[in-house]
N, CA, C and O atoms as a printed pandas DataFrame, in Angstrom:
     atom_number atom_name residue_name chain_id  residue_number  x_coord  y_coord  z_coord
0              1         N          MET        A               1    1.578   -5.427  -73.891
1              2        CA          MET        A               1    1.652   -6.309  -72.758
2              3         C          MET        A               1    0.658   -5.849  -71.695
3              4         O          MET        A               1    0.398   -4.657  -71.536
4              5         N          SER        A               2    0.116   -6.814  -70.981
5              6        CA          SER        A               2   -0.831   -6.531  -69.912
6              7         C          SER        A               2   -0.146   -5.772  -68.776
7              8         O          SER        A               2    1.074   -5.833  -68.624
8              9         N          ALA        A               3   -0.927   -5.071  -67.998
9             10        CA          ALA        A               3   -0.407   -4.320  -66.858
10            11         C          ALA        A               3   -0.070   -5.242  -65.685
11            12         O          ALA        A               3    0.575   -4.808  -64.730
12            13         N          TYR        A               4   -0.495   -6.502  -65.743
13            14        CA          TYR        A               4   -0.155   -7.464  -64.698
14            15         C          TYR        A               4   -0.173   -8.874  -65.266
15            16         O          TYR        A               4   -0.762   -9.130  -66.316
16            17         N          THR        A               5    0.485   -9.789  -64.548
17            18        CA          THR        A               5    0.514  -11.196  -64.918
18            19         C          THR        A               5    0.406  -12.024  -63.649
19            20         O          THR        A               5    1.088  -11.749  -62.662
20            21         N          LEU        A               6   -0.450  -13.036  -63.673
21            22        CA          LEU        A               6   -0.603  -13.959  -62.555
22            23         C          LEU        A               6   -0.182  -15.343  -63.034
23            24         O          LEU        A               6   -0.690  -15.840  -64.039
24            25         N          LYS        A               7    0.742  -15.958  -62.316
25            26        CA          LYS        A               7    1.242  -17.273  -62.721
26            27         C          LYS        A               7    1.609  -18.058  -61.464
27            28         O          LYS        A               7    2.294  -17.530  -60.589
28            29         N          ASN        A               8    1.165  -19.306  -61.362
29            30        CA          ASN        A               8    1.585  -20.163  -60.265
30            31         C          ASN        A               8    3.016  -20.615  -60.538
31            32         O          ASN        A               8    3.304  -21.143  -61.613
32            33         N          LEU        A               9    3.898  -20.418  -59.594
33            34        CA          LEU        A               9    5.314  -20.721  -59.810
34            35         C          LEU        A               9    5.563  -22.200  -60.100
35            36         O          LEU        A               9    6.509  -22.538  -60.811
36            37         N          MET        A              10    4.731  -23.074  -59.563
37            38        CA          MET        A              10    4.921  -24.505  -59.812
38            39         C          MET        A              10    4.527  -24.889  -61.237
39            40         O          MET        A              10    4.791  -26.011  -61.669
40            41         N          GLU        A              11    3.903  -23.979  -61.965
41            42        CA          GLU        A              11    3.543  -24.219  -63.359
42            43         C          GLU        A              11    4.598  -23.701  -64.329
43            44         O          GLU        A              11    4.438  -23.826  -65.543
44            45         N          THR        A              12    5.677  -23.118  -63.804
45            46        CA          THR        A              12    6.757  -22.638  -64.674
46            47         C          THR        A              12    7.770  -23.751  -64.896
47            48         O          THR        A              12    7.827  -24.708  -64.124
48            49         N          LYS        A              13    8.556  -23.631  -65.934
49            50        CA          LYS        A              13    9.523  -24.653  -66.320
50            51         C          LYS        A              13   10.624  -24.806  -65.276
51            52         O          LYS        A              13   11.167  -23.819  -64.782
52            53         N          ASP        A              14   10.948  -26.064  -64.946
53            54        CA          ASP        A              14   12.029  -26.368  -64.013
54            55         C          ASP        A              14   13.327  -26.464  -64.806
55            56         O          ASP        A              14   13.601  -27.487  -65.435
56            57         N          MET        A              15   14.115  -25.412  -64.776
57            58        CA          MET        A              15   15.352  -25.362  -65.547
58            59         C          MET        A              15   16.434  -26.288  -64.980
59            60         O          MET        A              15   17.294  -26.748  -65.731
60            61         N          ALA        A              16   16.411  -26.568  -63.688
61            62        CA          ALA        A              16   17.399  -27.483  -63.114
62            63         C          ALA        A              16   17.215  -28.882  -63.689
63            64         O          ALA        A              16   18.190  -29.539  -64.053
64            65         N          ALA        A              17   15.973  -29.336  -63.772
65            66        CA          ALA        A              17   15.701  -30.657  -64.353
66            67         C          ALA        A              17   16.123  -30.689  -65.809
67            68         O          ALA        A              17   16.700  -31.672  -66.273
68            69         N          GLU        A              18   15.836  -29.615  -66.532
69            70        CA          GLU        A              18   16.184  -29.531  -67.944
70            71         C          GLU        A              18   17.702  -29.559  -68.166
71            72         O          GLU        A              18   18.160  -30.003  -69.219
72            73         N          GLN        A              19   18.484  -29.091  -67.187
73            74        CA          GLN        A              19   19.945  -29.048  -67.294
74            75         C          GLN        A              19   20.632  -30.255  -66.639
75            76         O          GLN        A              19   21.859  -30.297  -66.547
76            77         N          GLY        A              20   19.836  -31.237  -66.184
77            78        CA          GLY        A              20   20.404  -32.448  -65.607
78            79         C          GLY        A              20   20.652  -32.408  -64.111
79            80         O          GLY        A              20   21.331  -33.286  -63.580
80            81         N          PHE        A              21   20.114  -31.404  -63.415
81            82        CA          PHE        A              21   20.303  -31.287  -61.966
82            83         C          PHE        A              21   19.045  -31.648  -61.183
83            84         O          PHE        A              21   18.960  -31.355  -59.990
84            85         N          GLY        A              22   18.076  -32.275  -61.828
85            86        CA          GLY        A              22   16.774  -32.539  -61.225
86            87         C          GLY        A              22   16.799  -33.401  -59.982
87            88         O          GLY        A              22   15.912  -33.270  -59.139
88            89         N          GLU        A              23   17.775  -34.274  -59.833
89            90        CA          GLU        A              23   17.852  -35.103  -58.629
90            91         C          GLU        A              23   18.280  -34.290  -57.414
91            92         O          GLU        A              23   17.950  -34.649  -56.284
92            93         N          ALA        A              24   19.002  -33.214  -57.626
93            94        CA          ALA        A              24   19.517  -32.399  -56.526
94            95         C          ALA        A              24   18.638  -31.192  -56.212
95            96         O          ALA        A              24   18.545  -30.769  -55.060
96            97         N          MET        A              25   17.986  -30.634  -57.250
97            98        CA          MET        A              25   17.331  -29.342  -57.039
98            99         C          MET        A              25   16.280  -29.056  -58.102
99           100         O          MET        A              25   16.180  -29.757  -59.109
100          101         N          SER        A              26   15.505  -28.014  -57.856
101          102        CA          SER        A              26   14.632  -27.443  -58.882
102          103         C          SER        A              26   14.902  -25.944  -58.927
103          104         O          SER        A              26   15.246  -25.335  -57.914
104          105         N          ALA        A              27   14.744  -25.357  -60.106
105          106        CA          ALA        A              27   14.978  -23.920  -60.286
106          107         C          ALA        A              27   13.995  -23.407  -61.323
107          108         O          ALA        A              27   14.094  -23.745  -62.503
108          109         N          ARG        A              28   13.067  -22.610  -60.891
109          110        CA          ARG        A              28   12.010  -22.081  -61.754
110          111         C          ARG        A              28   12.214  -20.578  -61.931
111          112         O          ARG        A              28   11.863  -19.782  -61.060
112          113         N          PHE        A              29   12.785  -20.208  -63.069
113          114        CA          PHE        A              29   13.075  -18.805  -63.381
114          115         C          PHE        A              29   11.834  -18.213  -64.026
115          116         O          PHE        A              29   11.656  -18.280  -65.243
116          117         N          ALA        A              30   10.980  -17.633  -63.195
117          118        CA          ALA        A              30    9.650  -17.230  -63.619
118          119         C          ALA        A              30    9.577  -15.865  -64.293
119          120         O          ALA        A              30    8.520  -15.498  -64.806
120          121         N          TYR        A              31   10.658  -15.109  -64.306
121          122        CA          TYR        A              31   10.575  -13.736  -64.823
122          123         C          TYR        A              31   10.107  -13.689  -66.274
123          124         O          TYR        A              31    9.363  -12.781  -66.645
124          125         N          GLY        A              32   10.521  -14.635  -67.095
125          126        CA          GLY        A              32   10.087  -14.644  -68.498
126          127         C          GLY        A              32    8.603  -14.908  -68.639
127          128         O          GLY        A              32    7.909  -14.219  -69.386
128          129         N          GLU        A              33    8.115  -15.913  -67.916
129          130        CA          GLU        A              33    6.701  -16.263  -67.995
130          131         C          GLU        A              33    5.814  -15.205  -67.348
131          132         O          GLU        A              33    4.630  -15.104  -67.667
132          133         N          LEU        A              34    6.387  -14.416  -66.439
133          134        CA          LEU        A              34    5.635  -13.305  -65.849
134          135         C          LEU        A              34    5.725  -12.035  -66.698
135          136         O          LEU        A              34    4.984  -11.079  -66.468
136          137         N          GLY        A              35    6.618  -12.026  -67.665
137          138        CA          GLY        A              35    6.785  -10.856  -68.515
138          139         C          GLY        A              35    7.601   -9.753  -67.867
139          140         O          GLY        A              35    7.451   -8.586  -68.228
140          141         N          CYS        A              36    8.466  -10.100  -66.913
141          142        CA          CYS        A              36    9.295   -9.095  -66.241
142          143         C          CYS        A              36   10.299   -8.505  -67.229
143          144         O          CYS        A              36   10.965   -9.238  -67.961
144          145         N          GLU        A              37   10.400   -7.199  -67.245
145          146        CA          GLU        A              37   11.336   -6.515  -68.129
146          147         C          GLU        A              37   12.618   -6.113  -67.421
147          148         O          GLU        A              37   13.669   -6.033  -68.057
148          149         N          GLN        A              38   12.556   -5.856  -66.111
149          150        CA          GLN        A              38   13.723   -5.388  -65.373
150          151         C          GLN        A              38   14.090   -6.276  -64.192
151          152         O          GLN        A              38   15.224   -6.233  -63.714
152          153         N          LEU        A              39   13.146   -7.077  -63.719
153          154        CA          LEU        A              39   13.347   -7.874  -62.519
154          155         C          LEU        A              39   13.693   -9.313  -62.864
155          156         O          LEU        A              39   12.997   -9.951  -63.654
156          157         N          GLY        A              40   14.769   -9.827  -62.273
157          158        CA          GLY        A              40   15.069  -11.249  -62.319
158          159         C          GLY        A              40   14.450  -11.894  -61.096
159          160         O          GLY        A              40   14.495  -11.320  -60.008
160          161         N          PHE        A              41   13.867  -13.089  -61.256
161          162        CA          PHE        A              41   13.103  -13.688  -60.173
162          163         C          PHE        A              41   13.064  -15.192  -60.364
163          164         O          PHE        A              41   12.820  -15.670  -61.472
164          165         N          SER        A              42   13.300  -15.946  -59.295
165          166        CA          SER        A              42   13.195  -17.402  -59.403
166          167         C          SER        A              42   12.796  -18.020  -58.069
167          168         O          SER        A              42   12.988  -17.436  -57.003
168          169         N          LEU        A              43   12.231  -19.225  -58.167
169          170        CA          LEU        A              43   11.938  -20.084  -57.026
170          171         C          LEU        A              43   12.892  -21.259  -57.141
171          172         O          LEU        A              43   12.922  -21.939  -58.167
172          173         N          GLN        A              44   13.681  -21.504  -56.085
173          174        CA          GLN        A              44   14.654  -22.590  -56.129
174          175         C          GLN        A              44   14.502  -23.464  -54.904
175          176         O          GLN        A              44   14.114  -23.002  -53.830
176          177         N          GLU        A              45   14.818  -24.746  -55.087
177          178        CA          GLU        A              45   14.699  -25.696  -53.986
178          179         C          GLU        A              45   15.793  -26.742  -54.094
179          180         O          GLU        A              45   16.022  -27.322  -55.155
180          181         N          LEU        A              46   16.461  -26.970  -52.975
181          182        CA          LEU        A              46   17.430  -28.061  -52.869
182          183         C          LEU        A              46   16.772  -29.206  -52.109
183          184         O          LEU        A              46   16.097  -28.983  -51.104
184          185         N          ARG        A              47   16.967  -30.413  -52.584
185          186        CA          ARG        A              47   16.436  -31.597  -51.914
186          187         C          ARG        A              47   17.131  -31.753  -50.553
187          188         O          ARG        A              47   18.209  -31.194  -50.351
188          189         N          PRO        A              48   16.524  -32.513  -49.610
189          190        CA          PRO        A              48   17.109  -32.682  -48.277
190          191         C          PRO        A              48   18.559  -33.166  -48.324
191          192         O          PRO        A              48   18.907  -34.074  -49.079
192          193         N          ASN        A              49   19.392  -32.534  -47.497
193          194        CA          ASN        A              49   20.803  -32.897  -47.305
194          195         C          ASN        A              49   21.641  -32.845  -48.586
195          196         O          ASN        A              49   22.607  -33.595  -48.721
196          197         N          VAL        A              50   21.283  -31.978  -49.513
197          198        CA          VAL        A              50   22.006  -31.841  -50.778
198          199         C          VAL        A              50   22.802  -30.543  -50.778
199          200         O          VAL        A              50   22.303  -29.494  -50.370
200          201         N          GLU        A              51   24.040  -30.628  -51.239
201          202        CA          GLU        A              51   24.852  -29.430  -51.497
202          203         C          GLU        A              51   24.712  -29.098  -52.975
203          204         O          GLU        A              51   24.820  -29.985  -53.821
204          205         N          ALA        A              52   24.475  -27.839  -53.291
205          206        CA          ALA        A              52   24.357  -27.439  -54.700
206          207         C          ALA        A              52   25.627  -27.845  -55.439
207          208         O          ALA        A              52   26.729  -27.692  -54.913
208          209         N          PRO        A              53   25.476  -28.366  -56.664
209          210        CA          PRO        A              53   26.645  -28.808  -57.422
210          211         C          PRO        A              53   27.478  -27.661  -57.994
211          212         O          PRO        A              53   28.523  -27.899  -58.600
212          213         N          PHE        A              54   27.037  -26.450  -57.811
213          214        CA          PHE        A              54   27.757  -25.280  -58.305
214          215         C          PHE        A              54   27.408  -24.070  -57.462
215          216         O          PHE        A              54   26.367  -24.035  -56.805
216          217         N          GLY        A              55   28.280  -23.083  -57.486
217          218        CA          GLY        A              55   28.017  -21.775  -56.921
218          219         C          GLY        A              55   28.129  -20.780  -58.058
219          220         O          GLY        A              55   28.330  -21.168  -59.209
220          221         N          HIS        A              56   28.002  -19.506  -57.749
221          222        CA          HIS        A              56   28.163  -18.511  -58.809
222          223         C          HIS        A              56   28.438  -17.129  -58.241
223          224         O          HIS        A              56   28.189  -16.852  -57.068
224          225         N          THR        A              57   28.955  -16.277  -59.103
225          226        CA          THR        A              57   29.112  -14.852  -58.849
226          227         C          THR        A              57   28.395  -14.130  -59.987
227          228         O          THR        A              57   27.887  -14.762  -60.913
228          229         N          HIS        A              58   28.360  -12.812  -59.908
229          230        CA          HIS        A              58   27.822  -11.992  -60.988
230          231         C          HIS        A              58   28.803  -10.872  -61.301
231          232         O          HIS        A              58   29.631  -10.506  -60.467
232          233         N          ASN        A              59   28.704  -10.344  -62.486
233          234        CA          ASN        A              59   29.491   -9.174  -62.854
234          235         C          ASN        A              59   28.851   -7.900  -62.318
235          236         O          ASN        A              59   29.550   -6.991  -61.870
236          237         N          GLN        A              60   27.508   -7.833  -62.365
237          238        CA          GLN        A              60   26.808   -6.608  -61.971
238          239         C          GLN        A              60   25.627   -6.828  -61.031
239          240         O          GLN        A              60   25.316   -5.946  -60.230
240          241         N          ALA        A              61   24.964   -7.973  -61.103
241          242        CA          ALA        A              61   23.679   -8.160  -60.420
242          243         C          ALA        A              61   23.829   -8.455  -58.929
243          244         O          ALA        A              61   24.418   -9.464  -58.541
244          245         N          GLU        A              62   23.298   -7.579  -58.114
245          246        CA          GLU        A              62   23.120   -7.818  -56.691
246          247         C          GLU        A              62   21.894   -8.719  -56.549
247          248         O          GLU        A              62   20.927   -8.557  -57.295
248          249         N          GLU        A              63   21.913   -9.665  -55.607
249          250        CA          GLU        A              63   20.774  -10.558  -55.427
250          251         C          GLU        A              63   20.294  -10.545  -53.984
251          252         O          GLU        A              63   21.061  -10.293  -53.055
252          253         N          VAL        A              64   18.987  -10.827  -53.818
253          254        CA          VAL        A              64   18.392  -11.034  -52.500
254          255         C          VAL        A              64   17.742  -12.407  -52.509
255          256         O          VAL        A              64   16.962  -12.736  -53.403
256          257         N          TYR        A              65   18.075  -13.206  -51.494
257          258        CA          TYR        A              65   17.523  -14.545  -51.310
258          259         C          TYR        A              65   16.614  -14.508  -50.090
259          260         O          TYR        A              65   17.000  -13.972  -49.052
260          261         N          VAL        A              66   15.411  -15.072  -50.199
261          262        CA          VAL        A              66   14.482  -15.150  -49.075
262          263         C          VAL        A              66   14.122  -16.613  -48.867
263          264         O          VAL        A              66   13.542  -17.247  -49.749
264          265         N          VAL        A              67   14.469  -17.150  -47.694
265          266        CA          VAL        A              67   14.180  -18.546  -47.382
266          267         C          VAL        A              67   12.696  -18.680  -47.059
267          268         O          VAL        A              67   12.175  -18.001  -46.174
268          269         N          LEU        A              68   12.022  -19.568  -47.794
269          270        CA          LEU        A              68   10.602  -19.819  -47.559
270          271         C          LEU        A              68   10.383  -20.953  -46.569
271          272         O          LEU        A              68    9.554  -20.846  -45.666
272          273         N          SER        A              69   11.131  -22.040  -46.740
273          274        CA          SER        A              69   10.958  -23.192  -45.859
274          275         C          SER        A              69   12.232  -24.017  -45.827
275          276         O          SER        A              69   13.118  -23.872  -46.668
276          277         N          GLY        A              70   12.294  -24.893  -44.822
277          278        CA          GLY        A              70   13.462  -25.738  -44.649
278          279         C          GLY        A              70   14.575  -24.982  -43.956
279          280         O          GLY        A              70   14.362  -23.937  -43.342
280          281         N          SER        A              71   15.773  -25.543  -44.072
281          282        CA          SER        A              71   16.943  -24.930  -43.465
282          283         C          SER        A              71   18.162  -25.354  -44.264
283          284         O          SER        A              71   18.083  -26.200  -45.155
284          285         N          GLY        A              72   19.289  -24.749  -43.928
285          286        CA          GLY        A              72   20.512  -25.112  -44.618
286          287         C          GLY        A              72   21.601  -24.120  -44.308
287          288         O          GLY        A              72   21.624  -23.481  -43.256
288          289         N          ARG        A              73   22.507  -24.013  -45.267
289          290        CA          ARG        A              73   23.610  -23.066  -45.099
290          291         C          ARG        A              73   23.975  -22.504  -46.468
291          292         O          ARG        A              73   23.642  -23.064  -47.513
292          293         N          VAL        A              74   24.669  -21.380  -46.414
293          294        CA          VAL        A              74   25.134  -20.735  -47.636
294          295         C          VAL        A              74   26.613  -20.430  -47.470
295          296         O          VAL        A              74   27.049  -19.953  -46.422
296          297         N          ARG        A              75   27.370  -20.710  -48.508
297          298        CA          ARG        A              75   28.779  -20.324  -48.548
298          299         C          ARG        A              75   28.851  -18.987  -49.258
299          300         O          ARG        A              75   28.334  -18.839  -50.365
300          301         N          LEU        A              76   29.483  -18.021  -48.632
301          302        CA          LEU        A              76   29.675  -16.672  -49.172
302          303         C          LEU        A              76   31.176  -16.417  -49.189
303          304         O          LEU        A              76   31.750  -16.007  -48.181
304          305         N          ASP        A              77   31.813  -16.659  -50.335
305          306        CA          ASP        A              77   33.268  -16.695  -50.428
306          307         C          ASP        A              77   33.774  -17.726  -49.420
307          308         O          ASP        A              77   33.479  -18.912  -49.570
308          309         N          ASP        A              78   34.528  -17.310  -48.395
309          310        CA          ASP        A              78   35.064  -18.264  -47.422
310          311         C          ASP        A              78   34.253  -18.333  -46.133
311          312         O          ASP        A              78   34.655  -19.014  -45.189
312          313         N          ASP        A              79   33.125  -17.645  -46.079
313          314        CA          ASP        A              79   32.265  -17.624  -44.903
314          315         C          ASP        A              79   31.080  -18.562  -45.134
315          316         O          ASP        A              79   30.548  -18.621  -46.243
316          317         N          VAL        A              80   30.664  -19.294  -44.103
317          318        CA          VAL        A              80   29.485  -20.157  -44.185
318          319         C          VAL        A              80   28.501  -19.706  -43.121
319          320         O          VAL        A              80   28.855  -19.572  -41.949
320          321         N          ARG        A              81   27.247  -19.470  -43.542
321          322        CA          ARG        A              81   26.201  -19.000  -42.628
322          323         C          ARG        A              81   25.014  -19.947  -42.647
323          324         O          ARG        A              81   24.702  -20.535  -43.683
324          325         N          GLU        A              82   24.353  -20.097  -41.508
325          326        CA          GLU        A              82   23.162  -20.932  -41.396
326          327         C          GLU        A              82   21.947  -20.165  -41.909
327          328         O          GLU        A              82   21.891  -18.939  -41.807
328          329         N          LEU        A              83   20.975  -20.891  -42.462
329          330        CA          LEU        A              83   19.755  -20.288  -42.997
330          331         C          LEU        A              83   18.527  -20.955  -42.382
331          332         O          LEU        A              83   18.519  -22.162  -42.140
332          333         N          LYS        A              84   17.485  -20.149  -42.131
333          334        CA          LYS        A              84   16.215  -20.659  -41.609
334          335         C          LYS        A              84   15.082  -19.874  -42.260
335          336         O          LYS        A              84   15.335  -18.849  -42.893
336          337         N          PRO        A              85   13.829  -20.335  -42.116
337          338        CA          PRO        A              85   12.705  -19.659  -42.767
338          339         C          PRO        A              85   12.635  -18.173  -42.449
339          340         O          PRO        A              85   12.836  -17.743  -41.313
340          341         N          LEU        A              86   12.347  -17.415  -43.479
341          342        CA          LEU        A              86   12.186  -15.963  -43.485
342          343         C          LEU        A              86   13.490  -15.203  -43.324
343          344         O          LEU        A              86   13.463  -13.985  -43.152
344          345         N          ASP        A              87   14.631  -15.879  -43.375
345          346        CA          ASP        A              87   15.893  -15.164  -43.485
346          347         C          ASP        A              87   15.955  -14.511  -44.856
347          348         O          ASP        A              87   15.591  -15.122  -45.860
348          349         N          ALA        A              88   16.413  -13.277  -44.895
349          350        CA          ALA        A              88   16.647  -12.564  -46.153
350          351         C          ALA        A              88   18.138  -12.258  -46.225
351          352         O          ALA        A              88   18.727  -11.726  -45.284
352          353         N          LEU        A              89   18.728  -12.603  -47.350
353          354        CA          LEU        A              89   20.168  -12.463  -47.534
354          355         C          LEU        A              89   20.436  -11.653  -48.794
355          356         O          LEU        A              89   20.014  -12.042  -49.883
356          357         N          ARG        A              90   21.144  -10.514  -48.656
357          358        CA          ARG        A              90   21.587   -9.735  -49.815
358          359         C          ARG        A              90   23.023  -10.115  -50.099
359          360         O          ARG        A              90   23.847  -10.212  -49.190
360          361         N          VAL        A              91   23.320  -10.332  -51.393
361          362        CA          VAL        A              91   24.675  -10.717  -51.782
362          363         C          VAL        A              91   25.150   -9.778  -52.889
363          364         O          VAL        A              91   24.483   -9.614  -53.910
364          365         N          ALA        A              92   26.311   -9.168  -52.670
365          366        CA          ALA        A              92   26.926   -8.300  -53.683
366          367         C          ALA        A              92   27.344   -9.155  -54.886
367          368         O          ALA        A              92   27.598  -10.351  -54.741
368          369         N          PRO        A              93   27.414   -8.546  -56.062
369          370        CA          PRO        A              93   27.683   -9.310  -57.288
370          371         C          PRO        A              93   28.929  -10.186  -57.239
371          372         O          PRO        A              93   28.880  -11.337  -57.673
372          373         N          GLN        A              94   30.040   -9.676  -56.724
373          374        CA          GLN        A              94   31.312  -10.381  -56.813
374          375         C          GLN        A              94   31.483  -11.497  -55.790
375          376         O          GLN        A              94   32.463  -12.239  -55.868
376          377         N          VAL        A              95   30.575  -11.644  -54.840
377          378        CA          VAL        A              95   30.679  -12.673  -53.801
378          379         C          VAL        A              95   30.218  -14.014  -54.357
379          380         O          VAL        A              95   29.114  -14.117  -54.892
380          381         N          MET        A              96   31.065  -15.054  -54.233
381          382        CA          MET        A              96   30.665  -16.390  -54.644
382          383         C          MET        A              96   29.667  -16.911  -53.620
383          384         O          MET        A              96   29.907  -16.861  -52.414
384          385         N          ARG        A              97   28.528  -17.417  -54.130
385          386        CA          ARG        A              97   27.507  -17.948  -53.250
386          387         C          ARG        A              97   27.140  -19.355  -53.702
387          388         O          ARG        A              97   27.056  -19.636  -54.897
388          389         N          ALA        A              98   26.919  -20.243  -52.716
389          390        CA          ALA        A              98   26.508  -21.622  -52.971
390          391         C          ALA        A              98   25.672  -22.077  -51.783
391          392         O          ALA        A              98   25.954  -21.707  -50.643
392          393         N          PHE        A              99   24.651  -22.874  -52.043
393          394        CA          PHE        A              99   23.698  -23.279  -51.020
394          395         C          PHE        A              99   23.775  -24.772  -50.743
395          396         O          PHE        A              99   24.155  -25.563  -51.605
396          397         N          ALA        A             100   23.404  -25.141  -49.514
397          398        CA          ALA        A             100   23.308  -26.538  -49.108
398          399         C          ALA        A             100   22.072  -26.671  -48.222
399          400         O          ALA        A             100   21.811  -25.815  -47.376
400          401         N          ALA        A             101   21.321  -27.741  -48.420
401          402        CA          ALA        A             101   20.079  -27.945  -47.681
402          403         C          ALA        A             101   20.297  -28.789  -46.438
403          404         O          ALA        A             101   21.184  -29.641  -46.390
404          405         N          GLY        A             102   19.467  -28.536  -45.431
405          406        CA          GLY        A             102   19.425  -29.361  -44.238
406          407         C          GLY        A             102   18.497  -30.551  -44.453
407          408         O          GLY        A             102   18.139  -30.858  -45.590
408          409         N          PRO        A             103   18.107  -31.221  -43.376
409          410        CA          PRO        A             103   17.312  -32.447  -43.494
410          411         C          PRO        A             103   15.902  -32.249  -44.052
411          412         O          PRO        A             103   15.287  -33.213  -44.509
412          413         N          GLU        A             104   15.374  -31.011  -44.024
413          414        CA          GLU        A             104   14.033  -30.751  -44.568
414          415         C          GLU        A             104   14.092  -30.201  -45.984
415          416         O          GLU        A             104   13.049  -29.912  -46.571
416          417         N          GLY        A             105   15.272  -30.052  -46.540
417          418        CA          GLY        A             105   15.426  -29.364  -47.819
418          419         C          GLY        A             105   15.516  -27.871  -47.588
419          420         O          GLY        A             105   15.488  -27.408  -46.447
420          421         N          LEU        A             106   15.625  -27.116  -48.670
421          422        CA          LEU        A             106   15.744  -25.661  -48.590
422          423         C          LEU        A             106   15.042  -25.050  -49.792
423          424         O          LEU        A             106   15.434  -25.295  -50.933
424          425         N          ARG        A             107   14.003  -24.253  -49.545
425          426        CA          ARG        A             107   13.252  -23.584  -50.609
426          427         C          ARG        A             107   13.379  -22.083  -50.418
427          428         O          ARG        A             107   13.159  -21.566  -49.322
428          429         N          TYR        A             108   13.741  -21.373  -51.507
429          430        CA          TYR        A             108   13.957  -19.931  -51.392
430          431         C          TYR        A             108   13.608  -19.217  -52.697
431          432         O          TYR        A             108   13.629  -19.802  -53.780
432          433         N          LEU        A             109   13.287  -17.936  -52.553
433          434        CA          LEU        A             109   13.058  -17.034  -53.682
434          435         C          LEU        A             109   14.323  -16.223  -53.909
435          436         O          LEU        A             109   15.045  -15.902  -52.965
436          437         N          VAL        A             110   14.584  -15.893  -55.175
437          438        CA          VAL        A             110   15.740  -15.065  -55.532
438          439         C          VAL        A             110   15.251  -13.869  -56.337
439          440         O          VAL        A             110   14.477  -14.032  -57.280
440          441         N          PHE        A             111   15.693  -12.677  -55.975
441          442        CA          PHE        A             111   15.335  -11.445  -56.671
442          443         C          PHE        A             111   16.608  -10.712  -57.095
443          444         O          PHE        A             111   17.579  -10.666  -56.340
444          445         N          SER        A             112   16.608  -10.147  -58.290
445          446        CA          SER        A             112   17.724   -9.317  -58.744
446          447         C          SER        A             112   17.275   -8.473  -59.927
447          448         O          SER        A             112   16.194   -8.674  -60.479
448          449         N          ALA        A             113   18.123   -7.528  -60.303
449          450        CA          ALA        A             113   17.905   -6.809  -61.558
450          451         C          ALA        A             113   18.264   -7.770  -62.689
451          452         O          ALA        A             113   19.202   -8.556  -62.555
452          453         N          ARG        A             114   17.536   -7.718  -63.793
453          454        CA          ARG        A             114   17.833   -8.611  -64.922
454          455         C          ARG        A             114   19.113   -8.190  -65.605
455          456         O          ARG        A             114   19.261   -7.045  -66.032
456          457         N          ARG        A             115   20.027   -9.122  -65.703
457          458        CA          ARG        A             115   21.300   -8.914  -66.387
458          459         C          ARG        A             115   21.620  -10.207  -67.129
459          460         O          ARG        A             115   22.269  -11.098  -66.581
460          461         N          GLU        A             116   21.171  -10.308  -68.360
461          462        CA          GLU        A             116   21.392  -11.518  -69.157
462          463         C          GLU        A             116   22.886  -11.789  -69.314
463          464         O          GLU        A             116   23.658  -10.875  -69.606
464          465         N          GLY        A             117   23.294  -13.047  -69.120
465          466        CA          GLY        A             117   24.687  -13.435  -69.294
466          467         C          GLY        A             117   25.628  -12.928  -68.219
467          468         O          GLY        A             117   26.842  -12.915  -68.424
468          469         N          ASP        A             118   25.100  -12.509  -67.076
469          470        CA          ASP        A             118   25.894  -11.882  -66.017
470          471         C          ASP        A             118   26.480  -12.888  -65.024
471          472         O          ASP        A             118   27.372  -12.531  -64.254
472          473         N          ALA        A             119   26.004  -14.126  -65.022
473          474        CA          ALA        A             119   26.430  -15.107  -64.018
474          475         C          ALA        A             119   27.722  -15.808  -64.429
475          476         O          ALA        A             119   27.951  -16.082  -65.608
476          477         N          ASN        A             120   28.550  -16.089  -63.444
477          478        CA          ASN        A             120   29.793  -16.831  -63.615
478          479         C          ASN        A             120   29.722  -18.069  -62.725
479          480         O          ASN        A             120   29.777  -17.959  -61.500
480          481         N          MET        A             121   29.602  -19.235  -63.333
481          482        CA          MET        A             121   29.421  -20.473  -62.580
482          483         C          MET        A             121   30.739  -20.935  -61.958
483          484         O          MET        A             121   31.806  -20.783  -62.553
484          485         N          GLN        A             122   30.651  -21.503  -60.751
485          486        CA          GLN        A             122   31.788  -22.027  -59.998
486          487         C          GLN        A             122   31.489  -23.490  -59.653
487          488         O          GLN        A             122   30.717  -23.746  -58.728
488          489         N          PRO        A             123   32.072  -24.449  -60.363
489          490        CA          PRO        A             123   31.781  -25.854  -60.069
490          491         C          PRO        A             123   32.342  -26.305  -58.725
491          492         O          PRO        A             123   33.376  -25.813  -58.273
492          493         N          GLU        A             124   31.650  -27.244  -58.097
493          494        CA          GLU        A             124   32.068  -27.887  -56.849
494          495         C          GLU        A             124   32.478  -26.901  -55.751
495          496         O          GLU        A             124   33.615  -26.947  -55.282
496          497         N          PRO        A             125   31.582  -26.021  -55.338
497          498        CA          PRO        A             125   31.955  -24.994  -54.355
498          499         C          PRO        A             125   32.148  -25.516  -52.935
499          500         O          PRO        A             125   32.711  -24.807  -52.101
500          501         N          TRP        A             126   31.701  -26.729  -52.637
501          502        CA          TRP        A             126   31.773  -27.245  -51.263
502          503         C          TRP        A             126   32.984  -28.136  -51.032
503          504         O          TRP        A             126   33.168  -28.635  -49.921
504          505         N          THR        A             127   33.831  -28.355  -52.065
505          506        CA          THR        A             127   35.021  -29.205  -51.854
506          507         C          THR        A             127   36.236  -28.356  -51.560
507          508         O          THR        A             127   37.327  -28.888  -51.355
């Protein structure tokens, strides 16, 4: 494997569209196409005024979310916090997290250690 990989994130596969969530969001899990062995990494975007159709927890993976543009809010278990550009949010594995976009949408990067099969999906986190 090469010592480095350069890839435009918009050229990676949109897994949200592939899973039927394309009207609400996009999710580009670029770690595979970048050849990451230990780092989990994705670019995600919620369309304007959309609440994510699911939240999730992890068994082991701590995550960091960095807001690139737009605004919105995040549900962290029973707490809801506002988000704005350049906010960085660390979330412990067991905390349920779910995102909702404001009127401009919400675009963010996600970083974590790679842990295949570690996510636990939570349907309808905003109801």
